[in-house]
N, C-alpha and C positions, 0 to 999 in steps of 0.2 A: 385203709395204713398202712397197705405196701406200696399202692401209689406216692403216699406223701413222704412215706424214707427215700425214695427213688428220687422224689424230686429237691431233696435237702441231699442228697448225695449228690444229685446230679452239680448243685447251689454251691458244691462245695470242690466240685473238682472241678469247675469254671473259676470258684477264688484261685485255687489250688495252681490254675492255672492263669490268671492274673497275672500272679504272684514273680510267677515264673516269669514270664514276657519282662513284664519288665525290672525284677533282676537279670532278666536276656539285653534292654534298653538298656542299662545303668552299667551293664560292663561293656557293649558298643561304646557307646559315649563316651566313657573312661581314653577307652583304646583309641577310638578316635581323638581326642581332647591330647596321648600322649605322642601319637603319630605326627598329626597338627603340632605340637611343640619342638618333637625333634626335626619333622623336618623343619624349622622357623632356623634353629639353632643351625643347622645343616646351611639352609642360606644364609641369617647371617656371618657362620662362619666362614661361607667364597665370596659374600661383600665385602669381610675384611682384609681379607686374604687385595683382593679385586683395590681398592682404597689404598692397602700398601704396595702395589703395582706399581699404580698411578704414583702412589709418594714419589717410589724409586724413582720413576721414571719423569720426574717431573726434577728433580732432583738433578737427577743425569744430566740433564737439560739444561742449566743454570749452571750445573761446571764448567759443562762447553762454553758456557756461555760468559763466561770469565765470575762466575760467584763461587765465593769460596765456602763452604760448610761444616759449619762447627756442632757438633754434637750437644743437646743438651743434655741433662740428667732427665735420666727416667724413659729415654727414645731408644725404640726399640720394641718399647713394650705393647704396642698396639697399633691397632691404627691409628685413634686419637688423641693417643698419650705421646708428649716432649715432641717425637719428633727433630727437628732440628733452628733454630735462628740462620739467617742468611749474612751474608757477610755481602756487603755489591762491594766488590774490590776494583770498581770503576768512580765510586764516591765514597771513598774511604770517608769511616768514621761515621757511618748508616748502615744502623745496626737494621732488622723486621723478622720481627718476629712469625715463623710459618701458621703456627698454633701453638695452643697454650694448653699443659695438666689443667684435671679440672680443679685442683689442689690450687694452678694459678691465677682462680679468680676472683676478683678484685673487692674486700671486705669492705663492709664500710664502713670503718676506719682511716681506710687508703683514697678516700672519695676526696681527701684535699690533693695527694697528689695525683690521683688520675685528671683532675680540674689541672692540675699544672702543667701535667704531658697532654693533654687538649692546648690551651695555650702553646705550648712549644712545638707541638704541630701545627696551627694555627700559621708565628711563623714560616715553620720550616713552605709553609707552601709556598708562599717567594720565592724560594730556589725550586723549583717542580720545573721537569720538565718546557711546560707551557711558558713558565717566569725566565729562562734558561735565552738565551741566543739563540739568535735564529741563524744557522749554521750548517755546517755538514754532518757534525758532530748530535745532531738532534735525526738522523735518516741512518734507518739501520739495513745497510746493506748489507750483504754474505755473499757464500759461493752455494752455488747452488748445480745440480747437476740434471737434466732435462733426463728425465727416463722412461717416456710417454709422448709422441703430441703426433698430431692430428688435425684434417681441417676442421675449424668448426660446424657442426652439422645447421647454427642456422645463415653463415657468411661463410659468402667465398674468399675476404679478406683477411678473416684474422685463424692464426693456428687458436690451438686448443694446446696446453700442456699440462703436465705431470713433470711437479720438479724435485726432487730432492732436496732439501734443505737443510738437512740432518737436524730434524727431528722425527718428533715420533709416524708422524702420516707426510706424504707428498704433499705441498701446495697444488690445487688448482689454476694454472696462471691462463688467461686469456692473452697476447699479440697478436697486433698488427704489423704483421712482419712478413704475409704472405710477396706481398708486391718488391718484397724488398731482398727475402731468403727464402733459397730453394728446403725443398721440407728434408730435402737425406744432410741438410748441413745444419740440422736444427735439432736433429737426434743422436743422443746421447752425449753430446758436448756439457762443458762447464762455464756457464751466467756467473752473471751479475745479477745479482734479484733483490730489489729494493720491499722489506716484507712487511713493513709497518706503516706502509700505507692500508687508507681504509675500505675492505674488499667491496666492490664494487660490480653491479649484473653489469653482465656485457651479452648480449642479443638472449637473454635468459638463462646463459651460466653466469654463476659468479665466480668472479678475480682476485685471488684473493695475496697477491702480490702483480711485481716490473718484472719485465729482462730490460736493464738497463744498457743502453746504447745508443753510441758515436750519428750522427744522424745528420744528415742533409733535404735540402726538401725533394731533393733524388735520388741518396745515397744515403745507407742503411747500413749499420755492420753493429756484431750482435760483440759487444765489449769481454774479451778473453781476461781471466786468473791467470795466476802465475799457472804451471799446466802440476807441479807437484801441487796446488793446495787439491782442498778434498772437501766436498758438502756439510753445510753447516761452518766454517773459516769468517769469523765475522774480518771482515774491511774498516781500516783505517783510515786518517788523512794527518800526514805530520803538522802539526801545529791545532788540531783540533780536536781538543777528546770527544771522544764516542760516548756518549750519553743521549742513547736516543731514545726516543717520546714511545712510548708504548705501541699505541695508534696513533698518527699523524690527528692531528683536526684538523677537517676541511678548512673550518672559518678562518683557522690560523696561516693558510696558506706559506707553510713550512717548508714544504717542497717547492711549488710556486715562484716562493722569496729564493732559495738557494738555485734552483735551475737555472738561472743565466749565467752563475759560478762558475758552472760546472762543464767543464770543454777539456776536450783532446790538448796537446801542446807538438810541439813540433819534433817530439820524441814518441812519439801518438799515442803515451802516456794520458790517460784517465784525471782529470784535476780539478781541485775546487780553490776558488782563486788561485792559482799557479801552486798550489801545495800536490804531489802525486797522490794516489788512493790506492791503498796496495793491502797482503797480506804479511803482517809481519813475522821476517826472516822467510820469507817464503818468494814476493818478487811482487811488482808493479798487474796494472789492472793496464789491459789493450788496446786499440782497438785496433785495424786489420792494418790500412791503409790511411781512414779520414784524418787529416790533421788536423790542428786549431779551429772543430767543431764541436755545434753543442752534442753535450750528454744526458742523452732523457729517456 
């Protein structure tokens, strides 16, 4: 009987121990879930801040590029609420919504309006950049500053540059100028950059833009913006509305069509069909000595 009693007591202790372990495991599991929940809350908050910072940076760049920002009701209440409406000052009357609030989702009764808008959008496509006249206005030329330059690691005739174009990060640009322009003349200088070419690999490195130059078979000169220009300044051409493509379609040959009419004149000013390229209020784009030659 004593042995049986001992066994029963041992069983009871074992059951109590199992119950205690189960309770502890439940507590630990709850703590883990709570920690994970708090961690997700912290991560979501950090992500929301990153989104808001990126949005603010995007708005800053668009303002710099001439796009007026109009705050919608509810803007500033979160990364995914309200945001803003962008009014393109280069195309008056065209309004594009950057983001919509959850409340602005289309209700079933608004499907008809949605279809009408879809038809209007289709009609608008006829006035898209690709349907616009093929002229210098399609080219996104801006002032840039070379902040870093060196030889391409795999090509003796190429420079590898980092160019500040007034954007969040400098652009990587590969230029075949080694034979024409000394390295010291490339450093820390202002240049004119064609920014909407499709990025292309040159000897294994992706080039994101092109430095514009006055050029002959024997001599090449990097075009110079006005001395008071700053990275990000937009280059305009009198008589041609500046409405650049987001990215030039290589199949459309926009730059190739414009190239024969891009030349310096007798006063060294870079022109398109005789109209000067310039930074409004600051001055013309010029070559150093090459007159009446192609710009490319």
